[in-house]
C-alpha positions as CSV (number, residue, x, y, z in Angstrom):
1,M,-4.7,13.4,-1.5
2,I,-5.7,9.9,-2.5
3,P,-7.8,9.6,-5.6
4,D,-11.2,8.2,-4.6
5,N,-11.3,5.7,-7.5
6,I,-8.7,3.4,-5.9
7,R,-10.7,0.4,-4.7
8,R,-10.0,-2.7,-2.6
9,A,-9.6,-4.8,-5.7
10,D,-6.8,-2.5,-6.9
11,I,-4.9,-2.8,-3.6
12,L,-5.4,-6.6,-3.8
13,A,-4.0,-6.7,-7.3
14,V,-0.8,-4.9,-6.1
15,I,-0.5,-7.4,-3.2
16,R,-0.8,-10.3,-5.7
17,Q,2.0,-8.7,-7.8
18,L,4.2,-8.3,-4.7
19,D,3.6,-11.9,-3.6
20,A,4.4,-13.2,-7.1
21,G,7.6,-11.1,-7.3
22,Q,6.3,-9.2,-10.2
23,I,7.0,-5.9,-8.4
24,I,9.3,-5.2,-5.5
25,V,9.1,-2.5,-2.9
26,P,12.2,-0.3,-3.3
27,P,14.2,0.2,0.0
28,T,13.2,3.9,-0.1
29,Q,9.5,3.1,-0.1
30,R,9.4,0.6,2.8
31,S,7.2,1.3,5.7
32,T,8.6,3.0,8.8
33,G,5.4,3.6,10.8
34,Y,2.6,1.2,9.8
35,C,1.9,-1.9,7.8
36,L,-1.1,-3.3,6.1
37,V,-1.6,-6.9,7.1
38,H,-3.2,-9.3,4.6
39,N,-3.1,-13.1,5.0
40,G,-0.4,-12.8,7.6
41,T,2.0,-10.8,5.5
42,H,2.9,-7.1,6.1
43,Y,2.9,-4.5,3.3
44,P,3.8,-0.8,3.2
45,P,0.6,1.2,2.9
46,K,1.9,4.2,1.1
47,F,3.6,1.9,-1.5
48,L,0.3,0.1,-2.1
49,I,-1.6,3.3,-2.7
50,R,1.1,4.6,-5.1
51,A,1.3,1.3,-7.0
52,A,-2.5,1.1,-7.3
53,N,-2.7,4.7,-8.4
54,R,-0.2,4.0,-11.1
55,T,-2.4,1.3,-12.5
56,V,-5.7,3.1,-12.0
57,N,-4.7,6.7,-12.8
58,G,-1.4,6.4,-14.6
59,D,0.8,8.3,-12.1
60,E,2.9,7.7,-9.0
61,L,1.5,10.3,-6.5
62,W,5.1,11.4,-5.7
63,G,3.8,14.4,-3.7
64,F,1.8,12.1,-1.5
65,H,3.1,11.7,2.0
66,G,1.0,8.8,3.4
67,G,0.4,8.7,7.1
68,R,-3.1,9.0,8.6
69,E,-4.8,9.6,5.3
70,T,-3.4,6.4,3.9
71,N,-4.2,4.4,6.9
72,N,-7.8,5.7,7.1
73,Y,-8.3,5.1,3.4
74,L,-7.1,1.5,3.6
75,T,-9.1,0.9,6.8
76,D,-12.2,2.2,5.0
77,L,-11.5,-0.5,2.3
78,R,-11.6,-3.1,5.1
79,F,-7.8,-3.7,5.4
80,R,-6.1,-4.0,8.7
81,I,-3.3,-1.5,9.6
82,I,-0.9,-2.1,12.4
83,P,2.2,-0.4,13.8
84,H,5.3,-1.4,11.8
85,G,6.8,-4.7,12.9
86,G,9.7,-5.3,10.4
87,A,8.0,-8.2,8.6
88,P,8.4,-9.1,4.9
89,H,7.7,-6.5,2.2
90,T,8.1,-3.7,4.8
């Protein structure tokens, strides 16, 4: 379950860190099903939630499986989710 205190600004902060090379998506956490698209770049939704949760709540959400819950949560935060296309950061 995704904690309801993760906000759009938290996800955007993770995206900025990825873009700046401050954090890197490990190969085991790359997207296989869907990507969040922001400013033309694709990002793995589950990784974004986990990284934001680490900042906001201090843990990684390792028992969290992503999928529809993640996509719906991010869509509710006004992000665009599309099927995985093999782009950067995925």
